[in-house]
Structure formats: C-alpha cells, structure tokens
N, C-alpha and C positions, 0 to 999 in steps of 0.2 A: 648313643655313645657319649660317655663323659670322660674327661681327662682332668684329674686333680691338678690344681695349681698350688704349688708350694707358696705359702704366704710371703716368703722372702723374695719370690719372683713376681709378686703382684704388681709392683710399680712398672716393671717391664711389660707385663701382660696388659695392664691397663692402658699403657701408651698406645696400644693398637686399636683402642676404642675411643669414641667421642662421647657425646652426651648419652646418658642412659636414663633409667627410672629408679627412683627411690620408692620402695614398697614398705609401708608401715601399716599397722593395724591397731584397732581399739574397738571394743564393743561389738566384736564379730564382723566388723567391716574393714576391708582393705582399701588403703588409699595409695594411688600411684601418681607420682609427679615427676616431670622431667627434671633431670639433675645432672650436674657435672661434679665428679668427685676429684678432689685434689689430694695428692699424697702429702701427708704432713707427719714425717717420722714413721711410726708404725701404725698410724691411724689415717683415716680418710675424712676429709672435711667437705661437707655439702653446704654451700652458702645459700641462705635464705630460701629453703624449699617451700615455705609457706606456713601459716599458723596452724593449719590442720595437721601437717606432718610433725611439726614441733610438739604439738599437744599429744599426738599419738605416741611419740617417743617417750614422753613423760609418763604415759600409762603403761606402755609395753615397749621395752627397749630392744626387742628382737626385730631386726630389719633385714631386708635383702636389697641389694643393688643389682639391677638387671641391665646388661648392655647388649643390645641387638648386634647381629653380625657386623664385624669390622673388616679389617684387611684380610683376615682369614675367612674366606667365604663359608657361610653356613654355621660358623661357631658363635655361640652366644656365651657371654661371660656372666656368671652368677656369683655374687659375693654375699655371703651371709655374715652378719655381725651383730654386735651389741652397741647400741647408740645412746648418746646423751645429748640433750639440748644445751647449747651455749649461746644464749641470747636468741637471735633469729636463725642461727646456724645449727647444724647437726653434725656431731663428731662420731665416727663409727670406728670401732675396733674390730677388724675382720676376724672371724672365727673359722672360716673355710671359704674356698673358692673352687669353681669348676668351669671348664670350657665344655659346653654341651652342644652336640649336633644330633638332631633327631635321626633315627634310622629311617632311611627312605624306603 
C-alpha cells in the first residue's frame, strides 16, 4: 500500500522520521549512505554525505531518500528528487514522495 505525499506536506511528514538513507547511482552501481535531510525552503539539504555520493550526483542527479518506519509503525517514507552538489553537501529538489507499507 502506498500513500502519495503532497510535496507541500513534506516538511510535516519528514518531521516524523529521523535519519534515513541517501541513494545515488553511477556506472550501474547504487550507493546508500546514512543521511539526515534538512528542509531548506522547497529543497532538502544533506550535509556531507561523502565523496562518493557527491561524485555520483555529478554523474546522475536522480536520487532517492529512504526513511525507515518512524512514529507511524510500518510506514517507510520514500522521497525521489533531483540533486546537485554544493561543495561537500547535496541539495535535493523533491519530485515526488510516498509513504509505503508492504502488504502483509
């Protein structure tokens, strides 16, 4: 079961989750790193995710943030977006978000 999250509601939804994972890819390989996303206007800022993630964003700006279940048991937050490197940080413009719970 998936529930679409209106991007205008993303700050409120994200507040229910803690640290998640930034998923980037390049050269056919996916890299996942632990990350905390900060709301910064209409974008999300991930501070210092690592050189590999920053390099991947330079090659392929399509990213996903994955937040395991938070206060709403069983719901995972997935945020897709377009990213750009800003020094050692990654700034993400969300393009879609869903709360997902596998069917038992």
